[in-house]
GULUM-337211 format. One record per residue: residue in three letters; x, y, z of N, C-alpha, C in turn. Coordinates in steps of 0.001 Angstrom, whole numbers, plus 500000, padded with zeros to 6 digits. Example, Ala and Ser with C-alpha at 12.3 -4.5 7.8 and 13.67 -1.06 7.14 Angstrom:
2
+--------+--------+---------+--------+---------+----------+--------+--------+---------+--------+
: rodren : n.east : n.north :   n.up : ca.east : ca.north :  ca.up : c.east : c.north :   c.up :
+--------+--------+---------+--------+---------+----------+--------+--------+---------+--------+
:    ALA : 513190 :  494310 : 507800 :  512300 :   495500 : 507800 : 513200 :  496700 : 507800 :
:    SER : 512850 :  497750 : 507080 :  513670 :   498940 : 507140 : 512900 :  500030 : 507870 :
+--------+--------+---------+--------+---------+----------+--------+--------+---------+--------+
% end
This chain:
154
+--------+--------+---------+--------+---------+----------+--------+--------+---------+--------+
: rodren : n.east : n.north :   n.up : ca.east : ca.north :  ca.up : c.east : c.north :   c.up :
+--------+--------+---------+--------+---------+----------+--------+--------+---------+--------+
:    MET : 500822 :  498814 : 500000 :  500000 :   500000 : 500000 : 500872 :  501259 : 500000 :
:    LYS : 501925 :  501242 : 500834 :  502840 :   502382 : 500873 : 503497 :  502579 : 499513 :
:    LYS : 503816 :  501472 : 498876 :  504458 :   501543 : 497576 : 503523 :  502181 : 496550 :
:    LEU : 502232 :  501831 : 496594 :  501243 :   502388 : 495668 : 501094 :  503891 : 495878 :
:    PHE : 501006 :  504323 : 497154 :  500894 :   505758 : 497454 : 502161 :  506509 : 497024 :
:    SER : 503314 :  505902 : 497224 :  504569 :   506529 : 496820 : 504617 :  506713 : 495315 :
:    MET : 504181 :  505688 : 494565 :  504185 :   505777 : 493103 : 503182 :  506827 : 492621 :
:    LEU : 501999 :  506880 : 493254 :  501005 :   507890 : 492891 : 501525 :  509302 : 493207 :
:    PHE : 502186 :  509420 : 494341 :  502747 :   510715 : 494726 : 503806 :  511166 : 493717 :
:    ILE : 504684 :  510249 : 493324 :  505745 :   510568 : 492354 : 505129 :  510928 : 491000 :
:    ALA : 504127 :  510164 : 490568 :  503466 :   510444 : 489287 : 502781 :  511811 : 489325 :
:    THR : 502144 :  512140 : 490445 :  501484 :   513441 : 490582 : 502508 :  514562 : 490533 :
:    MET : 503612 :  514406 : 491235 :  504639 :   515442 : 491253 : 505257 :  515635 : 489865 :
:    LEU : 505498 :  514536 : 489160 :  506035 :   514642 : 487806 : 505038 :  515362 : 486899 :
:    GLY : 503774 :  515061 : 487053 :  502735 :   515742 : 486265 : 502722 :  517227 : 486541 :
:    LEU : 502872 :  517617 : 487803 :  502901 :   519037 : 488161 : 504144 :  519727 : 487622 :
:    VAL : 505264 :  519026 : 487634 :  506502 :   519607 : 487126 : 506356 :  519930 : 485645 :
:    PHE : 505833 :  519000 : 484873 :  505706 :   519234 : 483437 : 504629 :  520259 : 483101 :
:    THR : 503586 :  520357 : 483918 :  502558 :   521367 : 483662 : 503064 :  522748 : 484043 :
:    ALA : 503927 :  522842 : 484998 :  504420 :   524139 : 485439 : 505427 :  524713 : 484456 :
:    CYS : 506077 :  523859 : 483688 :  507057 :   524352 : 482726 : 506331 :  524821 : 481484 :
:    GLY : 506552 :  526053 : 481141 :  505904 :   526601 : 479959 : 506812 :  527598 : 479289 :
:    ASP : 506340 :  528163 : 478216 :  507100 :   529157 : 477492 : 506750 :  530524 : 478058 :
:    ASP : 507616 :  531054 : 478896 :  507374 :   532362 : 479506 : 508009 :  533438 : 478638 :
:    LYS : 507182 :  534086 : 477826 :  507668 :   535172 : 476993 : 507476 :  536476 : 477748 :
:    ASP : 508583 :  537106 : 478091 :  508506 :   538396 : 478758 : 508398 :  539532 : 477750 :
:    GLU : 508818 :  539274 : 476521 :  508800 :   540309 : 475499 : 507412 :  540404 : 474870 :
:    PRO : 506918 :  541617 : 474672 :  505598 :   541771 : 474046 : 505639 :  541397 : 472568 :
:    GLU : 504515 :  540937 : 472059 :  504406 :   540644 : 470633 : 504258 :  541962 : 469888 :
:    VAL : 505199 :  542258 : 469014 :  505198 :   543513 : 468272 : 504867 :  543202 : 466813 :
:    PRO : 503856 :  543877 : 466247 :  503580 :   543671 : 464824 : 504786 :  544086 : 463985 :
:    LYS : 505179 :  543254 : 463049 :  506342 :   543547 : 462202 : 506032 :  544613 : 461150 :
:    THR : 504776 :  544679 : 460713 :  504391 :   545689 : 459724 : 503112 :  546387 : 460177 :
:    GLN : 503071 :  547677 : 459934 :  501890 :   548480 : 460249 : 501843 :  549675 : 459310 :
:    ASN : 500646 :  550081 : 458953 :  500413 :   551331 : 458242 : 499539 :  552183 : 459138 :
:    LEU : 500082 :  553284 : 459603 :  499364 :   554169 : 460517 : 499226 :  555534 : 459862 :
:    GLU : 498026 :  556076 : 459901 :  497744 :   557337 : 459230 : 497328 :  558394 : 460244 :
:    SER : 497766 :  559622 : 460012 :  497389 :   560716 : 460903 : 495967 :  561173 : 460597 :
:    VAL : 495381 :  561838 : 461580 :  494041 :   562390 : 461429 : 494128 :  563693 : 460642 :
:    TYR : 493225 :  563885 : 459687 :  493143 :   565146 : 458955 : 491717 :  565327 : 458465 :
:    GLN : 491355 :  566578 : 458187 :  489994 :   566895 : 457777 : 489845 :  566944 : 456260 :
:    GLU : 490730 :  567692 : 455604 :  490668 :   567898 : 454157 : 491897 :  567289 : 453492 :
:    PRO : 491777 :  566841 : 452244 :  492947 :   566300 : 451544 : 494092 :  567301 : 451407 :
:    THR : 493803 :  568588 : 451506 :  494845 :   569607 : 451396 : 495533 :  569892 : 452729 :
:    ASP : 495051 :  569292 : 453828 :  495696 :   569449 : 455138 : 497003 :  568656 : 455166 :
:    THR : 497947 :  569108 : 455987 :  499165 :   568336 : 456210 : 498783 :  567043 : 456915 :
:    HIS : 499245 :  565924 : 456372 :  498993 :   564639 : 457027 : 500083 :  563638 : 456653 :
:    PHE : 500098 :  562516 : 457372 :  501196 :   561558 : 457275 : 500670 :  560132 : 457178 :
:    LEU : 501475 :  559288 : 456531 :  501274 :   557845 : 456554 : 502593 :  557243 : 457000 :
:    PHE : 502564 :  556509 : 458101 :  503757 :   555864 : 458637 : 503696 :  554390 : 458237 :
:    ASP : 504554 :  554004 : 457291 :  504608 :   552638 : 456777 : 505753 :  551939 : 457489 :
:    ILE : 505428 :  551173 : 458524 :  506438 :   550554 : 459380 : 506642 :  549103 : 458948 :
:    ASN : 507907 :  548729 : 458711 :  508252 :   547358 : 458393 : 509558 :  547026 : 459108 :
:    LEU : 509454 :  546320 : 460228 :  510626 :   546012 : 461045 : 511536 :  544968 : 460403 :
:    ASP : 511058 :  544287 : 459361 :  511885 :   543297 : 458669 : 512849 :  543942 : 457677 :
:    LYS : 512667 :  545219 : 457371 :  513534 :   545926 : 456433 : 514512 :  546818 : 457190 :
:    ASP : 515533 :  547294 : 456485 :  516509 :   548216 : 457074 : 515908 :  549584 : 457327 :
:    SER : 514894 :  549956 : 456538 :  514261 :   551256 : 456726 : 512773 :  551151 : 456430 :
:    SER : 512039 :  552100 : 456957 :  510596 :   552187 : 456748 : 510283 :  553573 : 456205 :
:    SER : 509090 :  553729 : 455658 :  508742 :   554978 : 454979 : 507852 :  555876 : 455821 :
:    ILE : 508065 :  557168 : 455652 :  507142 :   558182 : 456159 : 506679 :  558959 : 454928 :
:    TYR : 505381 :  558911 : 454674 :  504798 :   559683 : 453580 : 504234 :  560957 : 454186 :
:    MET : 504659 :  562105 : 453653 :  504262 :   563409 : 454191 : 503513 :  564176 : 453108 :
:    TYR : 502264 :  564472 : 453371 :  501423 :   565132 : 452379 : 501202 :  566595 : 452758 :
:    ASN : 501393 :  567489 : 451793 :  501128 :   568922 : 451951 : 501935 :  569545 : 453089 :
:    ILE : 503209 :  569204 : 453185 :  504009 :   569801 : 454252 : 504631 :  571107 : 453755 :
:    VAL : 504814 :  572006 : 454696 :  505363 :   573328 : 454421 : 506504 :  573569 : 455409 :
:    PHE : 507633 :  574056 : 454915 :  508786 :   574337 : 455764 : 508843 :  575812 : 456121 :
:    ARG : 509200 :  576101 : 457367 :  509489 :   577473 : 457780 : 510927 :  577774 : 457369 :
:    ILE : 511094 :  578838 : 456580 :  512418 :   579265 : 456155 : 512537 :  580730 : 456560 :
:    GLY : 513099 :  580968 : 457732 :  513164 :   582325 : 458271 : 511760 :  582860 : 458497 :
:    GLU : 511443 :  583967 : 457859 :  510119 :   584584 : 457994 : 509124 :  584075 : 456947 :
:    THR : 509609 :  583301 : 455991 :  508740 :   582823 : 454915 : 508501 :  581321 : 455046 :
:    THR : 507663 :  580805 : 454151 :  507398 :   579368 : 454123 : 507559 :  578851 : 452701 :
:    SER : 507821 :  577566 : 452606 :  507946 :   576928 : 451294 : 506558 :  576615 : 450747 :
:    PRO : 506470 :  576322 : 449455 :  505189 :   575832 : 448937 : 504886 :  574457 : 449552 :
:    ALA : 503618 :  574079 : 449596 :  503237 :   572754 : 450109 : 503755 :  571680 : 449165 :
:    MET : 504289 :  570610 : 449725 :  504819 :   569526 : 448907 : 504525 :  568174 : 449549 :
:    THR : 504601 :  567132 : 448724 :  504413 :   565762 : 449199 : 505754 :  565058 : 449107 :
:    LEU : 506218 :  564526 : 450247 :  507531 :   563886 : 450323 : 507419 :  562477 : 450887 :
:    ARG : 508431 :  561676 : 450567 :  508593 :   560357 : 451187 : 510020 :  560266 : 451685 :
:    VAL : 510183 :  559780 : 452904 :  511497 :   559600 : 453496 : 511613 :  558154 : 453960 :
:    GLU : 512745 :  557528 : 453646 :  513047 :   556168 : 454097 : 514058 :  556283 : 455236 :
:    ALA : 513696 :  555776 : 456412 :  514592 :   555886 : 457562 : 514496 :  554628 : 458425 :
:    PRO : 515580 :  554293 : 459131 :  515527 :   553159 : 460051 : 514489 :  553406 : 461136 :
:    VAL : 513801 :  552339 : 461542 :  512804 :   552448 : 462605 : 513080 :  551369 : 463643 :
:    THR : 512924 :  551750 : 464906 :  513086 :   550811 : 466018 : 511823 :  550851 : 466862 :
:    VAL : 511680 :  549858 : 467734 :  510547 :   549830 : 468648 : 511101 :  549712 : 470064 :
:    ASP : 510446 :  550375 : 471018 :  510941 :   550338 : 472399 : 510647 :  548979 : 473035 :
:    LYS : 511154 :  548767 : 474254 :  511012 :   547476 : 474941 : 509572 :  547115 : 475239 :
:    SER : 508715 :  548112 : 475381 :  507303 :   547826 : 475659 : 506581 :  547377 : 474389 :
:    GLY : 507209 :  547605 : 473230 :  506593 :   547237 : 471962 : 505490 :  548191 : 471550 :
:    LYS : 505471 :  549384 : 472140 :  504374 :   550316 : 471893 : 504770 :  551581 : 471149 :
:    VAL : 506047 :  551944 : 471148 :  506464 :   553202 : 470537 : 507538 :  552918 : 469482 :
:    TYR : 507245 :  553339 : 468251 :  508189 :   553209 : 467142 : 508925 :  554524 : 466981 :
:    THR : 510226 :  554453 : 466664 :  511028 :   555663 : 466472 : 511808 :  555572 : 465172 :
:    TYR : 511565 :  556542 : 464300 :  512372 :   556726 : 463099 : 513457 :  557729 : 463471 :
:    SER : 514677 :  557532 : 462959 :  515715 :   558540 : 463183 : 516773 :  558430 : 462102 :
:    GLY : 517435 :  559547 : 461867 :  518515 :   559555 : 460891 : 518863 :  560957 : 460462 :
:    THR : 519948 :  561063 : 459715 :  520373 :   562341 : 459171 : 521052 :  562087 : 457831 :
:    GLY : 521025 :  563080 : 456953 :  521597 :   562915 : 455624 : 520769 :  561980 : 454747 :
:    ILE : 519453 :  561997 : 454913 :  518547 :   561090 : 454213 : 518015 :  561758 : 452947 :
:    VAL : 518032 :  561032 : 451846 :  517474 :   561539 : 450593 : 515951 :  561549 : 450713 :
:    ALA : 515354 :  562689 : 450409 :  513893 :   562808 : 450395 : 513420 :  562639 : 448956 :
:    TYR : 512289 :  561990 : 448808 :  511679 :   561802 : 447485 : 510434 :  562676 : 447403 :
:    MET : 510319 :  563446 : 446322 :  509168 :   564327 : 446126 : 508244 :  563710 : 445082 :
:    MET : 506942 :  563813 : 445340 :  505960 :   563319 : 444379 : 505836 :  564341 : 443261 :
:    ARG : 506164 :  563926 : 442054 :  506018 :   564777 : 440868 : 505119 :  564040 : 439905 :
:    GLY : 503883 :  564525 : 439801 :  502876 :   563801 : 439020 : 502519 :  562534 : 439787 :
:    SER : 502853 :  561394 : 439229 :  502611 :   560134 : 439929 : 503919 :  559379 : 440173 :
:    THR : 505049 :  560113 : 440113 :  506369 :   559498 : 440252 : 507111 :  560076 : 441452 :
:    TRP : 507711 :  559188 : 442247 :  508577 :   559634 : 443340 : 509947 :  559942 : 442752 :
:    THR : 510399 :  561192 : 442916 :  511662 :   561655 : 442361 : 512573 :  562099 : 443498 :
:    PRO : 513841 :  561609 : 443521 :  514747 :   562070 : 444580 : 514994 :  563566 : 444455 :
:    MET : 514949 :  564245 : 445587 :  515206 :   565690 : 445584 : 516707 :  565903 : 445408 :
:    PRO : 517104 :  566787 : 444495 :  518522 :   566941 : 444159 : 519263 :  567833 : 445154 :
:    GLY : 520507 :  567494 : 445383 :  521397 :   568384 : 446116 : 521357 :  568255 : 447626 :
:    GLU : 522404 :  568763 : 448218 :  522605 :   568734 : 449671 : 521505 :  569475 : 450432 :
:    ALA : 521005 :  570564 : 449879 :  519999 :   571381 : 450570 : 518701 :  570618 : 450796 :
:    TYR : 518486 :  569572 : 450023 :  517228 :   568836 : 450128 : 517343 :  567532 : 450906 :
:    LEU : 518517 :  567281 : 451475 :  518646 :   566116 : 452346 : 517911 :  566371 : 453660 :
:    VAL : 517365 :  565325 : 454227 :  516682 :   565418 : 455521 : 517728 :  565202 : 456610 :
:    HIS : 517805 :  566163 : 457529 :  518751 :   566077 : 458642 : 517993 :  566105 : 459961 :
:    ASN : 518596 :  565484 : 460968 :  518075 :   565509 : 462342 : 516637 :  564997 : 462425 :
:    LEU : 516338 :  563940 : 461675 :  514997 :   563357 : 461725 : 514793 :  562601 : 463024 :
:    THR : 513741 :  562960 : 463718 :  513260 :   562208 : 464867 : 511750 :  562134 : 464736 :
:    CYS : 511239 :  560924 : 464744 :  509799 :   560738 : 464619 : 509383 :  559587 : 465520 :
:    THR : 508478 :  559857 : 466443 :  507953 :   558794 : 467301 : 506486 :  558590 : 466957 :
:    VAL : 506099 :  557323 : 466905 :  504734 :   556938 : 466578 : 504266 :  555964 : 467654 :
:    ASN : 503168 :  556310 : 468327 :  502631 :   555480 : 469404 : 501216 :  555026 : 469035 :
:    PRO : 501070 :  553815 : 468471 :  499747 :   553337 : 468064 : 498760 :  553212 : 469228 :
:    ASP : 499237 :  552845 : 470415 :  498331 :   552702 : 471572 : 497768 :  554048 : 472001 :
:    ALA : 498620 :  555066 : 472058 :  498167 :   556408 : 472446 : 497592 :  557163 : 471249 :
:    LYS : 497706 :  556563 : 470051 :  497225 :   557181 : 468805 : 497819 :  558578 : 468613 :
:    SER : 499160 :  558653 : 468747 :  499826 :   559943 : 468610 : 501144 :  559794 : 467850 :
:    TYR : 501619 :  560924 : 467319 :  502912 :   560961 : 466645 : 503563 :  562311 : 466914 :
:    TYR : 504887 :  562334 : 466734 :  505666 :   563568 : 466806 : 506763 :  563432 : 465761 :
:    ILE : 506951 :  564462 : 464956 :  507983 :   564434 : 463916 : 508681 :  565787 : 463870 :
:    THR : 509999 :  565742 : 463729 :  510791 :   566954 : 463562 : 511990 :  566636 : 462676 :
:    PHE : 512333 :  567559 : 461767 :  513510 :   567405 : 460924 : 513801 :  568725 : 460212 :
:    ASP : 515003 :  568796 : 459627 :  515429 :   569945 : 458837 : 515581 :  569504 : 457388 :
:    CYS : 515099 :  570337 : 456472 :  515200 :   570045 : 455046 : 514802 :  571291 : 454259 :
:    HIS : 515248 :  571378 : 453019 :  514815 :   572445 : 452117 : 515141 :  573827 : 452696 :
:    GLY : 516228 :  573898 : 453471 :  516645 :   575157 : 454066 : 515777 :  575599 : 455225 :
:    GLY : 514889 :  574738 : 455695 :  513991 :   575111 : 456787 : 513814 :  573991 : 457789 :
:    HIS : 512917 :  574230 : 458705 :  512655 :   573279 : 459790 : 511186 :  572877 : 459742 :
:    PHE : 510918 :  571607 : 460060 :  509544 :   571125 : 460146 : 509379 :  570413 : 461472 :
:    GLU : 508274 :  570708 : 462159 :  507987 :   570057 : 463435 : 506475 :  569996 : 463607 :
:    GLU : 505979 :  568825 : 464019 :  504528 :   568678 : 464228 : 504260 :  567480 : 465119 :
:    ASN : 503205 :  567584 : 465879 :  502694 :   566426 : 466601 : 501200 :  566362 : 466349 :
:    GLY : 500637 :  565172 : 466505 :  499222 :   565033 : 466218 : 498691 :  563671 : 466586 :
:    LYS : 497492 :  563396 : 466116 :  496784 :   562152 : 466439 : 496766 :  561213 : 465248 :
:    LEU : 496717 :  559929 : 465545 :  496574 :   558891 : 464530 : 495106 :  558452 : 464446 :
:    LYS : 494733 :  557964 : 463273 :  493376 :   557430 : 463103 : 493214 :  556161 : 463903 :
+--------+--------+---------+--------+---------+----------+--------+--------+---------+--------+
% end
């Protein structure tokens, strides 16, 4: 009888040991690709599309109708695309684009054309995108001026 109880006890303990062992993932599941769009009212308003792909070396920021401050004046509104490296924080909730000396592409008709010359390179790019808080912040220098904006995501 003691032998039977001992065997049952050992079998129960072994069962508990194997059930207790599991895959403990401390890291959050982060989507590898996302398309996040800013809130805007009219198609002529400044707005953004953040095309995030963590499997690539860089991801795209599409900027529609942006205007640069150049001293006391402003540039004409333009549509640009910038390819920059993107990272995600440890919580898996905030994406950050960053870089300097990045070639900007301007939409001309239906074609993306690289902007020519040093003056049109994007410098000091910092862009954070938080899908959970539905917010973004972007700042960079280009076209002889500075651009900075924060806003809400759809």
